[in-house]
C-alpha positions as CSV (number, residue, x, y, z in Angstrom):
1,M,-70.7,138.1,203.9
2,R,-67.4,136.2,204.7
3,K,-69.2,132.8,204.1
4,I,-70.6,134.0,200.8
5,R,-67.1,135.1,199.6
6,L,-65.7,131.8,200.7
7,F,-68.4,130.0,198.7
8,Y,-67.5,131.9,195.5
9,V,-63.8,131.3,196.0
10,C,-64.3,127.6,196.4
11,A,-66.7,127.6,193.4
12,F,-64.0,129.4,191.3
13,V,-61.3,126.9,192.3
14,L,-63.4,123.9,191.4
15,A,-64.4,125.4,188.1
16,S,-60.7,126.0,187.3
17,V,-59.8,122.3,187.8
18,P,-59.8,120.4,184.5
19,A,-62.6,117.9,184.2
20,V,-60.1,115.1,183.7
21,C,-58.7,115.7,187.2
22,R,-62.0,115.5,188.9
23,A,-62.1,111.8,189.7
24,Q,-65.2,111.1,191.8
25,V,-66.2,108.2,193.9
26,D,-68.9,106.1,192.3
27,T,-71.8,106.5,194.7
28,R,-73.8,103.6,193.3
29,W,-71.8,101.4,195.6
30,K,-71.7,101.5,199.4
31,I,-68.3,101.6,201.1
32,H,-66.7,98.2,201.1
33,D,-69.7,96.8,199.1
34,R,-68.8,93.1,198.4
35,S,-71.2,93.0,195.5
36,R,-69.1,95.7,193.7
37,P,-67.3,94.3,190.6
38,V,-63.6,93.7,191.2
39,P,-60.9,94.7,188.7
40,P,-59.8,92.2,186.2
41,V,-56.7,90.2,187.0
42,I,-53.6,90.6,184.7
43,E,-50.0,89.6,184.8
44,P,-48.0,92.8,185.3
45,G,-45.0,91.9,183.1
46,T,-41.3,92.4,183.9
47,A,-38.8,95.2,183.8
48,S,-36.2,95.5,181.1
49,T,-32.5,95.5,181.5
50,Q,-29.8,96.9,179.3
51,E,-29.2,93.4,178.0
52,A,-32.8,92.4,177.3
53,P,-36.3,93.9,177.0
54,G,-38.9,93.1,179.7
55,R,-42.2,91.4,179.2
56,A,-45.3,93.5,178.6
57,P,-48.4,93.3,180.9
58,S,-50.8,90.6,179.8
59,D,-53.5,93.1,178.7
60,A,-51.1,95.2,176.6
61,V,-50.9,95.2,172.8
62,A,-47.3,94.5,171.8
63,L,-46.4,96.9,168.9
64,F,-43.0,95.4,168.4
65,D,-42.1,91.8,169.2
66,G,-38.4,92.1,168.4
67,K,-38.9,90.3,165.0
68,D,-40.7,92.5,162.5
69,L,-42.6,95.7,161.8
70,S,-45.8,94.0,160.7
71,Q,-47.8,96.3,162.9
72,W,-46.3,99.4,161.3
73,T,-46.6,101.2,158.0
74,Q,-45.1,104.2,156.3
75,K,-47.1,107.2,157.5
76,K,-47.0,108.9,154.1
77,D,-48.6,106.2,152.0
78,G,-49.5,103.2,154.2
79,S,-46.8,100.9,152.6
80,P,-44.8,98.5,154.7
81,A,-42.5,100.2,157.2
82,K,-39.0,100.6,155.7
83,W,-37.0,100.9,159.0
84,K,-34.3,98.3,159.8
85,V,-34.9,95.3,162.1
86,E,-32.1,93.4,163.7
87,N,-31.0,91.8,167.0
88,G,-34.4,92.5,168.7
89,Y,-34.7,96.2,167.9
90,F,-35.6,98.3,165.0
91,E,-33.7,101.4,163.8
92,V,-34.7,104.5,161.9
93,V,-33.5,104.4,158.3
94,P,-32.8,108.1,157.5
95,K,-34.9,109.7,154.8
96,T,-37.4,106.9,154.6
97,G,-40.1,108.8,156.4
98,D,-42.1,108.5,159.6
99,I,-43.9,105.2,160.5
100,Q,-47.2,104.7,162.2
101,T,-49.2,101.8,163.7
102,R,-51.7,100.0,161.6
103,E,-54.1,100.2,164.5
104,A,-55.6,103.4,166.0
105,F,-55.5,104.1,169.7
106,G,-57.2,106.6,172.1
107,D,-56.6,107.2,175.8
108,C,-53.7,104.9,176.7
109,Q,-50.6,103.9,178.7
110,L,-47.7,103.7,176.4
111,H,-44.2,102.1,177.0
112,V,-41.4,102.9,174.6
113,E,-37.7,102.0,174.8
114,F,-35.1,103.8,172.7
115,A,-31.3,104.1,172.4
116,E,-29.4,107.0,170.9
117,P,-26.7,106.5,168.3
118,S,-23.3,105.8,169.8
119,P,-20.8,107.4,169.5
120,A,-22.8,110.6,169.6
121,K,-22.7,112.8,166.5
122,G,-23.9,116.4,166.0
123,E,-25.2,118.9,168.5
124,D,-28.3,120.7,169.6
125,Q,-31.4,119.3,167.6
126,D,-29.0,117.5,165.2
127,R,-28.2,114.8,167.7
128,G,-30.2,111.6,167.9
129,N,-33.5,113.3,167.0
130,S,-36.7,111.4,166.7
131,G,-40.1,111.6,168.4
132,V,-43.1,109.6,169.8
133,F,-46.4,111.1,168.4
134,L,-49.5,110.1,170.3
135,Q,-52.4,110.0,167.8
136,G,-49.8,111.2,165.3
137,L,-50.2,114.7,166.6
138,Y,-48.8,115.1,170.1
139,E,-45.0,114.6,170.3
140,T,-42.9,113.5,173.2
141,Q,-39.4,114.5,172.0
142,V,-36.7,111.8,171.5
143,L,-33.2,113.4,171.5
144,D,-29.7,112.8,172.8
145,S,-29.8,115.3,175.7
146,Y,-27.0,113.6,177.7
147,Q,-24.5,116.4,178.3
148,S,-25.8,118.2,175.2
149,K,-27.7,121.6,175.1
150,T,-30.7,122.6,173.1
151,Y,-33.8,124.7,173.8
152,A,-35.7,123.6,176.8
153,D,-39.0,122.7,175.2
154,G,-37.2,120.6,172.5
155,Q,-34.9,118.4,174.7
156,A,-35.5,114.8,175.5
157,A,-38.9,114.1,177.2
158,A,-40.3,117.5,176.3
159,I,-43.8,117.8,175.0
160,Y,-42.4,119.4,171.9
161,G,-42.7,123.2,171.8
162,Q,-44.9,123.3,174.9
163,Y,-43.5,121.8,178.0
164,P,-39.8,121.2,179.0
165,P,-39.3,118.1,181.2
166,L,-39.2,118.8,184.9
167,V,-35.6,117.3,185.0
168,N,-33.1,115.9,182.5
169,A,-33.1,112.2,183.2
170,S,-31.2,111.2,180.0
171,R,-28.8,108.3,179.9
172,P,-25.6,108.2,177.8
173,P,-25.8,107.4,174.0
174,G,-26.0,103.7,173.3
175,E,-27.8,102.8,176.6
176,W,-31.5,101.8,176.5
177,Q,-33.9,104.4,177.8
178,T,-37.6,104.3,178.6
179,Y,-40.7,106.5,178.2
180,D,-43.8,105.6,180.1
181,I,-46.6,107.9,179.0
182,V,-50.2,108.2,180.2
183,F,-52.2,110.0,177.6
184,H,-55.8,111.3,177.6
185,G,-56.8,112.6,174.2
186,P,-59.0,115.6,173.4
187,R,-62.7,115.5,173.1
188,F,-65.0,117.4,170.8
189,D,-68.8,117.9,170.8
190,A,-71.0,117.3,167.8
191,A,-70.4,120.8,166.5
192,G,-66.6,120.3,166.7
193,K,-66.1,122.4,169.8
194,L,-63.3,121.3,172.1
195,T,-64.8,120.0,175.4
196,R,-61.6,118.4,176.9
197,P,-58.0,119.3,176.0
198,A,-55.4,116.5,175.7
199,R,-53.3,115.7,178.8
200,A,-50.1,113.8,179.3
201,T,-48.0,112.3,182.1
202,V,-44.5,111.1,181.2
203,F,-41.9,109.1,183.1
204,H,-38.4,109.2,181.6
205,N,-36.2,106.3,182.9
206,G,-38.6,105.9,185.8
207,V,-38.5,109.6,186.7
208,L,-41.6,111.9,186.5
209,V,-40.9,114.5,183.9
210,Q,-44.3,115.6,182.7
211,D,-47.0,115.8,185.5
212,N,-50.5,115.6,183.9
213,V,-49.8,118.6,181.6
214,Q,-52.6,120.1,179.5
215,L,-51.7,120.4,175.8
216,T,-52.5,123.6,174.0
217,G,-53.1,121.6,170.8
218,P,-51.0,119.5,168.4
219,T,-47.3,120.0,168.7
220,A,-45.2,121.6,165.9
221,H,-41.9,123.3,165.2
222,G,-42.0,127.1,165.7
223,E,-45.8,127.3,166.2
224,R,-48.6,126.2,168.4
225,P,-51.5,125.0,166.2
226,L,-55.0,125.1,167.6
227,Y,-57.1,122.0,168.1
228,K,-59.1,120.7,165.2
229,P,-61.8,118.0,165.6
230,T,-60.3,114.6,165.4
231,P,-61.5,111.0,166.0
232,E,-61.0,109.6,169.5
233,K,-58.6,107.0,168.1
234,L,-55.7,107.6,165.7
235,P,-52.5,105.8,165.0
236,L,-49.3,106.2,167.0
237,A,-46.3,107.5,165.0
238,L,-42.5,107.5,165.3
239,Q,-40.5,110.2,163.6
240,D,-37.7,109.9,161.0
241,H,-35.5,112.9,161.7
242,N,-32.5,111.5,159.8
243,H,-30.9,110.0,162.8
244,P,-30.4,106.2,163.3
245,V,-32.3,106.0,166.7
246,R,-33.1,102.5,167.8
247,Y,-36.4,101.3,169.4
248,R,-37.5,98.1,171.2
249,N,-40.2,96.8,173.5
250,I,-43.0,99.0,172.5
251,W,-46.4,98.2,174.0
252,I,-49.7,100.0,174.7
253,R,-52.6,99.6,177.0
254,E,-55.9,101.3,176.1
255,L,-57.6,103.0,179.0
256,K,-61.3,102.8,179.5
257,P,-63.4,105.8,180.7
258,G,-62.5,106.6,184.4
259,E,-59.0,105.1,184.2
């Protein structure tokens, strides 16, 4: 009887683990099989400094090269992006609207660098507010949270309205900060039923702040919308929240199944 109970407990635990977490060894290959295909070779890129952006990995898509916003459009109507470009960065022009990438992306590794306005102005949510929207739907909050208070699930590096960051790793206004995000989008069957929720891991300035969290659906202010069937690839968006937040060195690596 004890063994039977243990079996059911183990089965319940395994059933409770999200499918995206159940990485399994590919048994088509023997251990140390020298005929097994090896990973492709890439150049890993370089780290940024406060003075200059680093170099993206060789297999990444550069979404901003420091010169223009040719890879971005206005989200509302698809016209050329209206944000300001100068000195190797671009800056939100308040009241021009959100921008999004011309290209659509799915599961990915995303690198974004941003700097909050200096000197700081405002407080709470009215302080260096912007946002990084994976697939235009799932926001990692951009906010000046250095020695500034707001609600926990709306501060910098929060999955907006769902998950506060594990710690506040914000740098002072004017300093360049980084988000490194690993995102796995949702999946739907042919009938539109959700088969895999979206998940995200976020590093803020090199510190783990979101640990493979499962999203309840798209993010929103004051509500938690349910999932609706969407394509596996959608554009990345950046938010105009009426604050002149700056961005630089944005690149993305698409992830293949199993990565």
